[in-house]
C-alpha positions in Angstrom: 80.5 55.1 -21.2 83.9 56.1 -19.9 84.9 55.7 -16.3 82.5 54.7 -13.5 80.0 51.8 -13.3 77.1 51.0 -15.5 74.5 48.3 -15.0 71.7 47.1 -17.2 69.3 44.8 -15.4 67.3 43.9 -18.5 68.2 43.2 -22.1 68.8 45.9 -24.7 68.9 46.4 -28.4 71.2 48.9 -30.2 70.4 49.2 -33.9 71.6 51.5 -36.7 73.9 53.6 -34.6 77.3 55.0 -35.7 80.4 56.6 -34.3 82.9 58.6 -36.2 85.8 56.7 -34.6 85.1 53.9 -32.0 82.2 51.9 -30.7 79.3 52.3 -33.1 76.8 50.7 -30.7 78.6 50.9 -27.3 81.8 52.5 -26.3 83.3 51.3 -23.0 86.5 52.9 -21.9 88.3 54.7 -19.0 88.5 51.9 -16.5 84.8 51.3 -16.6 82.8 48.5 -15.1 79.9 47.5 -17.4 77.4 44.8 -16.4 74.4 43.4 -18.2 72.3 41.0 -16.2 73.4 37.4 -16.5 69.9 36.2 -17.8 69.5 38.9 -20.4 70.4 39.3 -24.1 72.1 42.3 -25.6 71.4 42.6 -29.4 73.5 44.9 -31.6 72.4 45.3 -35.3 73.8 47.3 -38.2 76.0 49.7 -36.1 79.2 51.1 -37.5 82.5 52.8 -36.5 84.7 54.9 -38.7 83.8 56.5 -42.0 83.1 54.7 -45.3 85.2 55.3 -48.3 83.5 55.6 -51.7 85.8 53.3 -53.8 86.7 50.3 -51.6 84.5 47.4 -50.7 85.7 47.5 -47.1 86.1 51.3 -46.8 88.6 53.8 -45.4 89.0 55.6 -42.1 89.8 54.4 -38.6 87.1 52.5 -36.7 87.4 50.3 -33.7 84.5 48.1 -32.8 81.5 48.6 -35.2 79.3 47.2 -32.4 81.3 47.4 -29.2 84.6 49.0 -28.2 86.0 47.8 -24.9 89.3 49.3 -23.8 91.2 51.1 -21.1 91.2 48.2 -18.6 87.4 47.9 -18.6 85.6 45.0 -16.9 82.6 44.0 -18.9 80.0 41.2 -18.5 77.0 40.2 -20.6 74.4 37.5 -20.2 74.1 36.5 -23.9 75.3 38.7 -26.8 74.2 38.9 -30.4 76.2 41.0 -32.9 74.8 41.2 -36.5 75.7 43.3 -39.5 78.3 45.6 -38.0 81.2 47.3 -39.8 84.4 48.9 -38.6 86.4 50.5 -41.3 90.0 50.3 -42.4 92.6 51.5 -40.0 91.5 49.3 -37.1 89.1 46.5 -36.6 86.5 44.2 -35.3 82.7 44.2 -34.9 83.6 43.6 -31.2 86.9 45.2 -30.3 88.6 44.3 -27.0 91.7 46.3 -26.3 92.7 45.8 -22.6 90.6 44.5 -19.7 88.3 41.6 -19.6 85.0 40.6 -21.1 82.9 37.8 -19.7 79.8 36.4 -21.6 77.9 34.2 -19.2 75.5 32.9 -21.9 76.0 32.5 -25.6 77.8 34.6 -28.2 76.4 34.9 -31.7 78.4 37.0 -34.2 77.1 37.1 -37.8 77.3 39.2 -41.0 80.1 41.6 -40.0 82.7 43.3 -42.2 86.0 44.8 -41.1 89.7 45.0 -42.1 90.9 42.5 -39.5 88.9 40.3 -37.1 85.6 40.5 -38.9 83.6 39.3 -35.9 86.1 39.8 -33.0 89.4 41.6 -32.6 91.5 41.4 -29.4 94.8 43.0 -28.6 95.9 42.5 -25.0 92.4 41.9 -23.5 90.6 38.7 -22.5 87.3 37.2 -23.6 85.6 34.3 -21.9 82.4 32.8 -23.2 80.7 30.3 -20.8 78.3 28.8 -23.3 78.6 28.2 -27.1 80.0 30.8 -29.5 78.9 30.9 -33.1 80.6 33.0 -35.9 78.8 33.0 -39.2 79.4 35.0 -42.5 81.9 37.4 -41.1 84.5 39.0 -43.4 87.9 40.7 -43.0 89.8 42.4 -45.8 93.2 41.3 -44.4 93.3 38.9 -41.4 90.9 36.8 -39.4 87.5 36.6 -41.0 85.9 35.5 -37.8 88.5 36.2 -35.0 91.8 38.0 -34.9 93.9 37.8 -31.6 97.2 39.6 -31.3 99.8 40.4 -28.8 98.8 38.9 -25.4 95.1 38.7 -26.1 93.3 35.6 -24.8 90.0 34.0 -25.9 88.3 31.1 -24.0 85.3 29.3 -25.3 84.2 27.0 -22.4 81.5 25.1 -24.3 83.0 25.3 -27.8 82.6 27.4 -30.8 81.3 27.0 -34.4 82.8 28.9 -37.3 80.9 28.9 -40.6 81.6 30.7 -43.9 83.9 33.3 -42.4 
């Protein structure tokens, strides 16, 4: 999705999808407004971005956001969001990658079993993430920095009801 507006009024599941570069499950860019109903759950499972190398545990080529790539001043909102078993390969990072713009999750955020170079579960550059209810990060891995979360530059993360980090 690049430019314009997209609305999902019900929940959705994205499973076993891939992208050669960015956003294995969902790519949101180009000043897009993306909205998923506030009482719905989006599930992303086993998606990937980038290409896997054959000799490294954590792979090779560029990949931003194994599950979701959000960039280019996008405005994104979800009800609840579950991200499980994603991978974004060396070069760039995050099962959920937020470049610029803002992402609001009005329900809960569950991020589990993800593997990337940096920011195993979540990678934010200059964007903002706000989670209204609890956030849980479990069993996420990063080869270099931030097994669960990596925030750089002017990125901002707000967990309004707390967060739990286990085995990252």
